[in-house]
C-alpha positions as CSV (number, residue, x, y, z in Angstrom):
1,M,0.0,0.0,0.0
2,L,2.8,2.3,0.9
3,A,4.7,1.5,-2.3
4,L,1.6,2.2,-4.4
5,K,1.1,5.5,-2.7
6,G,4.7,6.5,-3.3
7,A,4.5,5.5,-6.9
8,E,1.4,7.6,-7.3
9,I,3.0,10.6,-5.8
10,R,6.2,10.2,-7.8
11,G,4.1,10.2,-11.0
12,R,2.4,13.5,-10.2
13,G,5.1,15.8,-11.6
14,P,8.1,17.9,-10.6
15,I,9.6,18.0,-7.2
16,T,8.0,20.6,-4.9
17,L,9.8,23.5,-3.2
18,S,9.4,21.8,0.2
19,V,11.2,18.7,-1.0
20,A,14.0,20.7,-2.5
21,F,14.6,22.6,0.8
22,A,14.5,19.3,2.8
23,A,16.9,17.6,0.4
24,A,19.3,20.5,0.6
25,A,19.1,20.4,4.4
26,A,20.0,16.7,4.2
27,L,23.2,17.2,2.2
28,M,24.8,19.4,4.8
29,P,24.8,16.8,7.7
30,L,26.0,14.3,5.2
31,V,29.0,16.5,4.5
32,V,29.6,17.0,8.2
33,L,29.6,13.2,8.9
34,S,31.9,12.7,5.9
35,G,34.3,15.2,7.5
36,W,34.3,13.2,10.7
37,Q,34.7,9.9,8.9
38,F,37.6,11.1,6.8
39,D,39.2,13.5,9.3
40,V,38.6,16.6,7.3
41,P,38.2,19.6,9.7
42,V,36.8,21.9,7.0
43,L,34.0,19.6,6.2
44,R,33.2,19.0,9.9
45,G,32.3,22.7,10.4
46,L,31.0,23.3,6.9
47,G,33.9,25.7,6.3
48,A,34.4,26.8,9.9
49,A,37.2,24.4,11.0
50,R,37.5,26.1,14.4
51,Y,33.8,25.3,15.2
52,P,33.0,21.7,14.1
53,I,29.4,20.5,14.2
54,L,29.0,17.5,16.6
55,P,28.4,14.2,15.0
56,G,25.2,13.7,17.1
57,T,24.0,17.1,16.0
58,A,24.7,16.2,12.4
59,L,22.8,13.0,12.8
60,V,19.8,14.8,14.2
61,F,19.9,17.2,11.2
62,L,20.0,14.2,8.9
63,L,17.1,12.4,10.5
64,M,14.9,15.5,10.5
65,S,15.8,16.2,6.9
66,M,14.9,12.6,5.9
67,A,11.6,12.9,7.8
68,A,10.8,16.2,6.0
69,V,11.5,14.6,2.6
70,L,9.4,11.5,3.4
71,H,6.5,13.7,4.6
72,A,6.7,15.9,1.5
73,I,6.5,12.9,-0.9
74,G,3.6,11.3,1.0
75,Y,5.1,8.8,3.5
76,R,3.6,10.4,6.6
77,C,3.8,7.3,8.9
78,A,7.4,6.6,8.0
79,S,8.2,10.3,8.6
80,R,6.7,10.3,12.1
81,L,8.6,7.0,13.0
82,I,11.9,8.5,12.0
83,L,11.2,11.6,14.1
84,L,11.1,9.5,17.2
85,L,14.9,9.0,17.0
86,P,15.9,12.7,17.0
87,A,13.2,13.4,19.6
88,T,14.7,10.7,21.9
89,Y,18.2,12.0,21.4
90,L,17.3,15.6,22.2
91,G,15.4,14.5,25.3
92,I,18.4,12.7,26.6
93,V,20.6,15.7,25.9
94,L,18.1,17.9,27.8
95,I,18.3,15.5,30.8
96,Q,22.1,15.7,30.7
97,H,21.9,19.5,30.8
98,L,19.5,19.5,33.7
99,T,21.3,16.9,35.8
100,D,25.0,17.7,34.8
101,I,25.5,14.0,34.5
102,D,27.5,12.9,31.4
103,I,25.3,10.1,30.0
104,G,27.6,9.6,27.1
105,I,25.1,10.4,24.4
106,S,27.6,12.5,22.5
107,R,30.0,9.5,22.1
108,L,27.7,7.1,20.3
109,I,29.5,7.7,17.1
110,F,33.1,8.8,16.4
111,A,34.0,8.7,20.1
112,E,37.7,8.5,19.6
113,K,37.8,11.3,17.1
114,L,35.7,13.5,19.5
115,E,38.4,13.1,22.2
116,L,41.1,14.4,19.8
117,A,39.0,17.2,18.1
118,P,39.3,20.8,19.4
119,L,35.7,21.3,20.5
120,R,36.3,24.3,22.7
121,G,34.4,22.7,25.6
122,R,31.3,21.7,23.6
123,R,30.7,18.0,24.1
124,I,26.9,18.0,23.6
125,I,24.3,20.3,21.9
126,P,24.1,23.7,23.7
127,L,20.8,24.6,25.3
128,G,19.9,27.3,22.8
129,P,20.2,25.2,19.7
130,L,18.5,22.3,21.7
131,V,15.4,24.5,22.1
132,V,15.4,25.4,18.4
133,L,15.8,21.8,17.3
134,G,13.1,20.7,19.7
135,L,10.8,23.3,18.1
136,L,11.7,21.9,14.6
137,V,10.9,18.3,15.6
138,T,7.6,19.5,17.1
139,A,6.7,21.4,13.9
140,L,7.4,18.3,11.8
141,F,5.2,16.2,14.1
142,L,2.4,18.7,13.9
143,L,2.7,18.9,10.1
144,G,2.1,15.1,9.9
145,A,-1.1,15.2,12.0
146,R,-4.4,14.0,10.6
147,R,-6.5,16.8,11.9
148,R,-6.5,20.1,10.1
149,E,-6.7,22.1,13.3
150,T,-3.5,20.4,14.6
151,R,-1.6,21.1,11.4
152,W,-2.3,24.8,11.8
153,W,0.3,25.0,14.5
154,A,3.2,23.6,12.4
155,G,3.8,27.0,10.7
156,P,4.0,29.0,13.9
157,A,6.3,26.4,15.5
158,A,8.7,26.5,12.5
159,S,8.5,30.3,12.5
160,I,9.5,30.5,16.2
161,A,12.4,28.0,15.5
162,L,13.6,30.3,12.7
163,A,13.4,33.4,14.8
164,G,15.2,31.6,17.7
165,M,17.9,30.5,15.3
166,L,18.5,34.1,14.1
167,L,18.6,35.2,17.7
168,L,21.2,32.5,18.6
169,L,23.2,33.5,15.5
170,T,23.2,37.1,16.6
171,F,24.4,36.2,20.1
172,T,27.2,34.1,18.5
173,L,28.3,36.8,16.1
174,G,28.0,39.4,18.9
175,G,30.8,37.7,20.8
176,Q,28.9,35.4,23.1
177,V,30.4,32.1,22.0
178,S,33.4,32.1,24.4
179,A,31.4,33.4,27.3
180,N,28.3,31.1,26.9
181,I,29.5,28.0,25.2
182,R,27.0,25.9,27.1
183,F,24.0,28.0,25.9
184,F,24.9,29.3,22.5
185,G,27.7,27.9,20.3
186,V,26.0,28.4,16.9
187,T,27.8,29.3,13.7
188,I,26.5,30.5,10.4
189,A,27.3,27.1,8.9
190,S,25.4,25.1,11.5
191,S,22.4,27.4,11.2
192,A,22.0,26.7,7.5
193,P,20.3,23.2,7.9
194,I,17.9,24.7,10.5
195,I,16.9,27.5,8.1
196,L,16.4,25.1,5.2
197,L,14.2,22.9,7.4
198,C,12.1,25.8,8.5
199,A,11.7,26.8,4.8
200,S,10.7,23.2,3.9
201,I,8.0,23.2,6.6
202,L,6.6,26.7,5.7
203,T,6.3,25.7,2.0
204,A,4.9,22.3,2.6
205,A,1.7,21.5,0.6
206,D,0.1,20.0,3.7
207,L,0.2,23.2,5.6
208,P,-3.4,24.3,5.9
209,R,-4.4,27.3,3.9
210,D,-7.9,28.7,3.6
211,V,-8.8,28.2,-0.1
212,A,-12.3,29.5,0.6
213,T,-11.0,33.0,1.4
214,S,-10.6,35.5,-1.4
215,P,-6.8,36.0,-2.2
216,V,-7.3,39.8,-1.6
217,S,-8.9,39.2,1.9
218,P,-6.9,40.7,4.7
219,W,-7.2,37.5,6.7
220,N,-5.6,35.6,3.8
221,T,-2.8,38.1,3.7
222,L,-2.3,37.8,7.5
223,Q,-2.1,34.0,7.2
224,R,0.5,34.3,4.4
225,I,2.8,36.8,6.2
226,Q,2.4,35.1,9.6
227,P,6.0,33.7,9.5
228,V,7.3,37.1,8.5
229,I,5.5,38.7,11.5
230,I,6.9,36.2,14.0
231,V,10.5,36.5,12.6
232,A,10.2,40.3,12.4
233,A,9.1,40.4,16.1
234,V,12.6,39.3,17.1
235,L,14.4,42.0,15.1
236,P,14.4,44.6,17.9
237,A,16.1,42.0,20.2
238,L,18.6,41.1,17.5
239,I,19.5,44.8,17.0
240,L,19.8,45.3,20.8
241,V,22.1,42.3,21.2
242,W,24.3,43.4,18.3
243,I,24.6,46.9,19.7
244,R,25.4,45.8,23.2
245,G,28.0,43.3,22.2
246,E,29.4,40.9,24.8
247,T,27.1,40.5,27.9
248,T,27.3,38.3,30.9
249,Q,26.1,34.7,30.7
250,G,23.1,35.3,32.9
251,Q,21.9,38.3,30.9
252,A,22.4,36.6,27.6
253,E,20.4,33.5,28.7
254,L,17.7,35.8,30.1
255,Y,17.4,37.8,26.9
256,F,17.0,34.7,24.9
257,L,14.4,33.1,27.1
258,I,12.3,36.3,27.2
259,A,12.5,36.7,23.5
260,M,11.5,33.1,22.9
261,A,8.6,33.4,25.4
262,N,7.4,36.5,23.6
263,L,7.6,34.7,20.3
264,V,5.6,31.8,21.6
265,V,2.8,34.1,22.9
266,L,2.8,36.1,19.6
267,A,2.7,33.0,17.5
268,A,-0.1,31.5,19.6
269,L,-2.2,34.7,19.3
270,L,-1.6,35.0,15.5
271,A,-2.4,31.3,14.9
272,Y,-5.6,31.5,17.0
273,V,-6.7,34.8,15.3
274,T,-6.1,33.5,11.8
275,H,-7.6,30.2,12.6
276,R,-10.8,31.7,13.9
277,A,-10.9,34.1,11.1
278,N,-10.5,31.3,8.6
279,V,-13.2,29.3,10.3
280,Q,-15.6,32.2,10.1
281,N,-14.6,32.9,6.5
282,R,-15.4,29.3,5.6
283,M,-18.7,29.7,7.4
284,L,-19.4,32.9,5.5
285,A,-18.3,31.3,2.2
286,G,-20.6,28.4,2.9
287,G,-23.4,30.7,3.7
288,E,-22.8,32.6,0.5
289,A,-22.7,29.4,-1.5
290,K,-26.0,28.4,0.0
291,L,-27.5,31.8,-0.7
292,H,-26.3,31.6,-4.3
293,S,-27.7,28.1,-4.6
294,I,-31.0,29.3,-3.3
295,L,-31.0,32.3,-5.6
296,G,-30.1,30.1,-8.5
297,T,-32.7,27.3,-7.9
298,A,-35.6,28.9,-6.0
299,P,-38.8,28.5,-8.2
300,D,-40.3,31.6,-6.7
301,A,-38.9,35.1,-7.2
302,L,-36.7,36.2,-4.3
303,I,-35.9,39.9,-4.3
304,V,-33.6,41.7,-1.7
305,T,-34.1,45.4,-1.2
306,G,-33.2,48.1,1.3
307,D,-35.6,50.4,3.2
308,D,-36.2,52.3,-0.1
309,L,-37.4,49.1,-1.7
310,V,-34.8,49.5,-4.5
311,I,-33.7,46.1,-5.8
312,R,-30.2,45.0,-4.8
313,T,-30.1,41.3,-5.8
314,Y,-32.6,38.7,-6.9
315,S,-33.0,35.0,-7.7
316,A,-32.5,33.5,-11.2
317,S,-36.3,33.0,-11.6
318,T,-37.0,36.7,-11.1
319,P,-36.2,37.9,-14.7
320,L,-38.1,34.9,-16.0
321,M,-41.2,35.8,-14.0
322,W,-41.1,39.4,-15.2
323,R,-39.9,38.5,-18.7
324,C,-37.0,41.0,-18.7
325,G,-33.2,41.1,-18.6
326,D,-30.9,41.7,-15.7
327,M,-30.2,45.2,-16.7
328,E,-33.9,46.1,-16.7
329,L,-34.3,44.8,-13.1
330,T,-31.2,46.2,-11.4
331,G,-32.0,49.5,-9.6
332,K,-35.7,49.2,-10.1
333,S,-38.1,49.8,-7.3
334,L,-40.4,47.0,-6.0
335,H,-43.3,49.5,-6.6
336,S,-42.7,49.3,-10.3
337,L,-43.0,45.5,-10.4
338,L,-46.2,45.0,-8.3
339,E,-49.4,46.9,-8.2
340,A,-49.8,46.7,-4.4
341,P,-50.7,50.0,-2.8
342,I,-47.7,52.0,-1.6
343,D,-49.0,52.2,2.0
344,T,-49.0,48.4,2.0
345,F,-45.3,48.3,1.3
346,D,-44.6,51.1,3.8
347,S,-46.4,49.4,6.6
348,L,-44.6,46.1,6.0
349,V,-41.2,47.9,5.9
350,R,-41.9,49.5,9.2
351,T,-42.6,46.2,11.0
352,P,-40.0,45.0,13.6
353,S,-36.9,43.2,12.4
354,G,-37.1,39.5,12.1
355,T,-40.9,39.4,11.3
356,R,-42.6,38.5,8.1
357,G,-45.7,40.1,6.7
358,G,-48.7,38.1,5.7
359,A,-49.4,37.0,2.2
360,I,-50.8,39.8,-0.1
361,I,-52.5,38.9,-3.3
362,T,-51.6,41.5,-5.9
363,T,-50.8,41.9,-9.6
364,G,-47.4,41.8,-11.1
365,Q,-46.5,44.1,-14.0
366,R,-44.2,42.5,-16.5
367,C,-41.7,44.3,-18.7
368,D,-43.8,43.4,-21.8
369,D,-46.8,45.2,-20.3
370,T,-48.7,42.0,-19.4
371,T,-49.9,41.2,-15.9
372,F,-50.1,38.1,-13.7
373,P,-51.7,37.3,-10.4
374,A,-49.0,37.2,-7.6
375,E,-48.6,36.4,-4.0
376,L,-46.3,38.7,-2.1
377,R,-44.6,38.2,1.3
378,L,-42.0,40.5,2.8
379,G,-39.4,39.6,5.5
380,I,-37.4,42.2,7.4
381,A,-33.9,41.8,8.8
382,E,-31.2,43.9,10.3
383,Q,-27.7,43.9,8.8
384,E,-25.0,46.1,10.3
385,G,-27.6,48.6,11.4
386,E,-29.3,48.7,8.1
387,R,-32.7,47.2,7.5
388,V,-33.0,44.7,4.6
389,C,-36.2,43.7,3.0
390,V,-36.6,40.3,1.3
391,A,-39.6,39.9,-1.0
392,F,-40.9,36.5,-1.9
393,V,-43.2,36.6,-5.0
394,R,-45.1,33.6,-6.3
395,D,-46.8,33.6,-9.7
396,L,-50.4,32.4,-9.1
397,T,-51.3,32.0,-12.8
398,D,-51.0,28.2,-12.9
399,R,-52.6,27.8,-9.5
400,M,-55.6,29.9,-10.4
401,A,-56.0,28.0,-13.7
402,M,-55.9,24.7,-11.7
403,E,-58.5,26.0,-9.3
404,D,-60.8,27.0,-12.1
405,Q,-60.3,23.5,-13.6
406,L,-61.0,21.9,-10.2
407,N,-64.1,24.0,-9.8
408,G,-65.4,22.8,-13.2
409,L,-64.8,19.2,-12.2
410,N,-66.5,19.8,-8.9
411,F,-69.6,21.2,-10.6
412,Q,-69.6,18.1,-12.8
413,L,-69.3,15.8,-9.8
414,M,-72.1,17.6,-8.1
415,H,-74.3,17.1,-11.1
416,L,-73.5,13.4,-11.2
417,S,-74.2,13.2,-7.5
418,R,-77.6,14.8,-8.0
419,Q,-78.3,12.3,-10.7
420,N,-77.3,9.4,-8.5
421,A,-79.4,10.7,-5.6
422,M,-82.4,11.0,-7.9
423,G,-81.8,7.4,-9.0
424,E,-81.6,6.2,-5.4
425,L,-84.7,8.2,-4.5
426,A,-86.7,6.7,-7.4
427,G,-85.6,3.2,-6.3
428,D,-86.5,3.8,-2.6
429,I,-89.9,5.3,-3.5
430,A,-90.7,2.4,-5.8
431,H,-89.8,-0.1,-3.1
432,E,-91.7,1.6,-0.2
433,I,-94.8,2.9,-2.0
434,N,-95.5,-0.6,-3.4
435,Q,-96.9,-1.7,0.0
436,P,-99.8,0.9,0.4
437,L,-100.6,0.8,-3.3
438,T,-100.9,-3.0,-3.1
439,A,-103.1,-2.7,0.0
440,A,-105.3,-0.1,-1.9
441,T,-105.6,-2.5,-4.8
442,N,-106.7,-5.4,-2.6
443,Y,-109.2,-3.1,-0.8
444,A,-110.6,-2.1,-4.3
445,S,-111.0,-5.7,-5.3
446,T,-112.7,-6.6,-2.0
447,A,-115.1,-3.6,-2.4
448,A,-116.0,-4.7,-5.9
449,Y,-116.6,-8.2,-4.6
450,V,-118.9,-7.3,-1.8
451,L,-120.9,-5.0,-4.1
452,D,-121.2,-7.6,-6.8
453,Q,-121.8,-10.6,-4.7
454,R,-123.5,-9.3,-1.6
455,G,-124.7,-5.9,-2.5
456,D,-123.4,-4.6,0.8
457,A,-122.9,-0.9,0.1
458,D,-121.9,-0.1,3.7
459,K,-119.1,-2.6,3.6
460,A,-118.0,-1.4,0.2
461,R,-118.0,2.2,1.6
462,D,-115.7,1.1,4.5
463,Y,-113.3,-0.5,1.9
464,L,-113.4,2.7,-0.1
465,K,-112.4,4.6,3.0
466,E,-109.5,2.2,3.5
467,I,-108.5,2.7,-0.1
468,S,-108.5,6.5,0.5
469,A,-106.4,6.0,3.7
470,Q,-103.9,3.8,1.9
471,L,-103.5,6.2,-0.9
472,L,-103.0,9.0,1.6
473,R,-100.5,6.8,3.3
474,A,-98.7,6.3,0.0
475,G,-98.5,10.1,-0.4
476,G,-97.3,10.5,3.1
477,I,-94.6,7.9,2.5
478,I,-93.3,9.8,-0.6
479,S,-93.2,13.1,1.3
480,R,-91.6,11.6,4.4
481,L,-89.1,9.7,2.4
482,R,-88.1,12.7,0.3
483,A,-87.9,14.8,3.4
484,F,-85.6,12.2,5.0
485,L,-83.3,11.9,2.0
486,A,-83.2,15.7,1.7
487,N,-82.0,15.8,5.3
488,R,-84.9,18.0,6.4
489,E,-86.4,17.9,9.8
490,I,-88.7,15.0,10.5
491,E,-92.1,15.3,12.2
492,L,-91.9,13.8,15.7
493,R,-95.2,13.3,17.6
494,R,-96.5,11.5,20.6
495,E,-97.6,8.1,19.4
496,S,-99.0,4.9,21.0
497,L,-96.5,2.1,20.2
498,D,-99.3,-0.5,20.2
499,V,-101.2,1.4,17.5
500,V,-98.1,2.0,15.4
501,V,-97.1,-1.7,15.5
502,K,-100.6,-3.1,14.9
503,D,-101.1,-0.7,11.9
504,A,-97.9,-2.0,10.4
505,V,-98.9,-5.6,10.9
506,N,-102.3,-5.0,9.2
507,L,-100.5,-3.2,6.4
508,V,-98.3,-6.2,5.8
509,R,-101.1,-8.7,6.0
510,I,-103.3,-6.8,3.6
511,G,-100.4,-6.0,1.3
512,S,-99.8,-9.6,0.3
513,R,-102.0,-12.7,0.4
514,R,-98.8,-14.9,0.5
515,M,-97.8,-13.6,3.9
516,R,-99.6,-16.2,6.1
517,G,-98.6,-17.4,9.5
518,Q,-98.8,-16.4,13.1
519,V,-97.8,-12.9,14.3
520,K,-97.7,-12.5,18.0
521,V,-97.5,-8.9,19.4
522,D,-96.4,-8.5,23.0
523,I,-96.5,-4.9,24.1
524,P,-96.8,-4.5,27.9
525,F,-99.6,-2.3,29.2
526,D,-97.2,0.0,31.0
527,T,-95.1,0.7,27.9
528,P,-94.9,4.5,27.6
529,P,-95.9,6.4,24.5
530,V,-93.1,6.9,22.0
531,Y,-91.9,10.2,20.4
532,V,-91.5,9.3,16.7
533,D,-92.5,10.0,13.1
534,R,-95.3,7.4,12.8
535,I,-95.0,6.9,9.0
536,Q,-91.2,6.3,9.2
537,I,-91.4,3.8,12.1
538,Q,-94.2,2.0,10.4
539,Q,-91.9,1.8,7.3
540,V,-89.2,0.1,9.5
541,M,-91.8,-2.4,10.9
542,V,-93.1,-3.2,7.4
543,N,-89.6,-3.8,6.1
544,L,-88.7,-6.1,9.0
545,L,-92.1,-8.0,8.9
546,R,-91.9,-8.5,5.1
547,N,-88.3,-9.8,5.5
548,S,-89.4,-12.2,8.2
549,F,-92.3,-13.6,6.2
550,E,-90.1,-14.1,3.1
551,A,-87.4,-15.8,5.3
552,C,-89.9,-18.3,6.6
553,E,-91.3,-18.9,3.1
554,E,-87.7,-19.5,1.9
555,A,-87.1,-22.0,4.7
556,G,-90.4,-23.8,3.9
557,R,-91.9,-23.2,7.4
558,E,-95.1,-21.6,8.5
559,A,-94.2,-18.2,9.8
560,R,-94.1,-17.7,13.6
561,I,-93.2,-14.0,14.1
562,D,-92.9,-12.5,17.6
563,I,-93.0,-8.7,18.1
564,V,-91.9,-7.8,21.7
565,A,-91.5,-4.3,23.2
566,R,-89.6,-3.6,26.4
567,R,-88.1,-0.6,28.2
568,S,-84.4,0.0,27.5
569,G,-83.1,2.4,30.1
570,D,-84.9,5.5,31.2
571,H,-85.6,7.1,27.8
572,L,-85.8,4.3,25.2
573,V,-88.1,1.5,24.2
574,E,-86.8,-1.5,22.3
575,I,-88.8,-3.3,19.7
576,E,-87.7,-6.8,18.7
577,V,-89.0,-8.7,15.6
578,S,-88.0,-12.4,15.6
579,D,-88.9,-15.2,13.3
580,N,-88.3,-18.9,12.6
581,G,-87.0,-18.4,9.1
582,A,-83.8,-19.3,7.4
583,G,-81.6,-17.0,9.5
584,L,-79.0,-14.5,8.5
585,P,-76.2,-15.0,6.1
586,E,-72.7,-15.3,7.6
587,G,-71.3,-11.9,8.4
588,F,-74.5,-10.1,7.7
589,A,-74.9,-8.6,11.2
590,E,-71.6,-6.7,10.8
591,R,-72.6,-5.1,7.5
592,L,-76.2,-4.5,8.5
593,G,-77.5,-1.4,6.9
594,Q,-75.0,-1.2,4.0
595,R,-76.6,-0.4,0.7
596,F,-77.2,-3.5,-1.5
597,S,-76.6,-5.8,1.6
598,S,-79.7,-8.0,1.7
599,T,-80.9,-11.1,3.7
600,K,-82.5,-12.5,0.5
601,G,-79.3,-13.3,-1.4
602,E,-79.3,-12.4,-5.0
603,T,-83.0,-11.7,-5.2
604,G,-82.9,-8.8,-2.7
605,L,-81.8,-5.2,-3.5
606,G,-80.6,-4.4,0.0
607,I,-82.5,-1.1,0.0
608,G,-85.1,-1.6,2.7
609,L,-82.8,-2.4,5.6
610,N,-80.5,0.5,4.6
611,I,-83.5,2.9,4.8
612,S,-84.7,1.3,8.1
613,K,-81.3,1.8,9.7
614,R,-81.1,5.4,8.7
615,I,-84.6,6.1,10.0
616,V,-83.9,4.5,13.3
617,E,-80.6,6.4,13.7
618,A,-82.4,9.6,12.8
619,H,-84.6,9.0,15.7
620,G,-81.6,8.6,18.0
621,G,-81.8,4.8,18.2
622,T,-79.9,1.8,16.9
623,L,-80.8,-1.2,14.7
624,V,-79.0,-4.6,15.3
625,A,-79.6,-8.1,14.1
626,E,-78.6,-11.6,15.2
627,S,-79.2,-15.2,14.2
628,L,-81.2,-17.5,16.5
629,Q,-80.7,-21.1,17.3
630,P,-81.6,-23.5,16.0
631,H,-83.0,-21.3,13.2
632,G,-84.4,-17.9,12.7
633,A,-83.3,-14.3,13.1
634,A,-84.1,-11.4,15.4
635,F,-84.0,-7.6,14.6
636,R,-84.0,-5.1,17.4
637,F,-84.3,-1.4,17.3
638,T,-84.8,1.4,19.8
639,V,-87.0,4.5,19.7
640,P,-87.3,7.4,22.2
641,A,-89.9,7.2,24.9
642,L,-92.0,10.3,25.5
643,G,-89.9,11.3,28.5
644,D,-87.0,12.1,26.2
645,A,-88.9,14.4,23.9
646,A,-86.6,17.4,24.3
647,Q,-83.5,15.4,23.5
648,M,-85.1,13.8,20.5
649,E,-86.1,17.2,19.1
650,S,-82.5,18.3,19.3
651,A,-81.4,15.1,17.5
652,A,-83.9,15.5,14.8
653,A,-82.9,19.1,14.2
654,S,-79.2,18.2,13.9
655,S,-80.0,15.4,11.4
């Protein structure tokens, strides 16, 4: 995997500037080590034979340079592993300085030659260069970090190391080498690898830079010149040291430590400020990108204006909505685009910041002198003490056309619904009016019979009265049924339940000669009067009795039908109609009252029970059914007793 990554990086193109600096820094310690190997004093000090660079120091330079090269070409893990060696070496040297115990770390290589070489008292890396090298190792570690926020600090650390190197070099050139050999001891030649390594870090491609910030942004400029600021901060100290010349050891060390502490504080502040500025720049850039995305893709027109309602910017859909070019919209007033009254705009603009005005239906005036219906909303915001108005405009042309189309479809559906209702009404009337008309026909036949055969005019007169009553009943059925289906108020009156039930039984018996059998009516004497529409309740009884007779006929049994009334609570009377017929189909009780759901199978229309259920519910009651064992069925429904008249009137009015 590592080899593949390296091959990929090697194939990218020319060597980067960071790699060139690191490679140049690696050549110098190689020259120093060659001088120690072949006893060439000039090479040991890179030209300064009197001040040779220690082999351990040269090895540290070489390892750090190799780590920088590996990092620059993409081998980050290998780079960090190599850095562990110089970090360990420098840590041991620091312990030797603090404890004054010679651990022998400087004699790991070329020990015999070190004893013979004129080192002027320098057997290990002095403290000043040790601090600088420690900063360089830290900067290289930070540069290889995975997190962007951590890599931010590599640049400041390398800048501090560079400034410290210049300060040490100034102390050395100012005559401090002989007085402070333990602390300084840096030559121009030995400072060259450090300067090259600092340059390699500062030009590294992995050093984070804010690409989202404009190149002309002051924060971008501050980030680029941050190393220059840190290095320039040490210039006053360099000038002061150079002017004063040789100082005491304590003063020189104090000056160096103070300068380095100031550099650390300055670098930390600069890094923090630029980092926070870049974070905010990225957030602002992201916000701008989102805003441009919204302006570019919003289907509705979005217009930004000031208090004067003069257009500043707008979405891409705005010119399309107004059918004009960009030049025609820029600088225009919102008043010229919409026909909303001026006081409407003024009142919205004066609303508190952060609020949005309600929707205003107005008319848009296009550039080609055409108009369109528009919905306008205004939002108000504060920006640096200035109020900004955001107008959202929606073209309502398509919506209004769709509403007109839906209204037309709705009228057609209403017409079809009326036709369907008339069809249902015709079927219901034909089903229900057949009973009194059949009874009237039978009465007419009987009247003719008694006149022809017996000459009994009085009996015939009675039958004619019955005919008249049945015809009036048929008319009442039509008017009541139409009133019920039209959802008008029903006529509730005080009625005797015994009379209502017996009239219904007589109507069924007279209505068909086939309906033979025993009908037993059991209505207790203390049953209270009921508060019902007599015609409608008789329709329910007739439907239930006819169904019972037909069920018995289907089962081939002589009908035995029981009609029982009983109190149900304080305000209801329950009427039960049971028979010994064929019983109910499976699942019929659950779908009772549904249109086209019949007890007669394919021969029934399922209209009568539907009407009966609706009549009972309009009276505030319920209709239920169950099968009886071993055979037969029972239907039970409730009607209000007279004591609940006020409640029933309210129910009837609401229905």
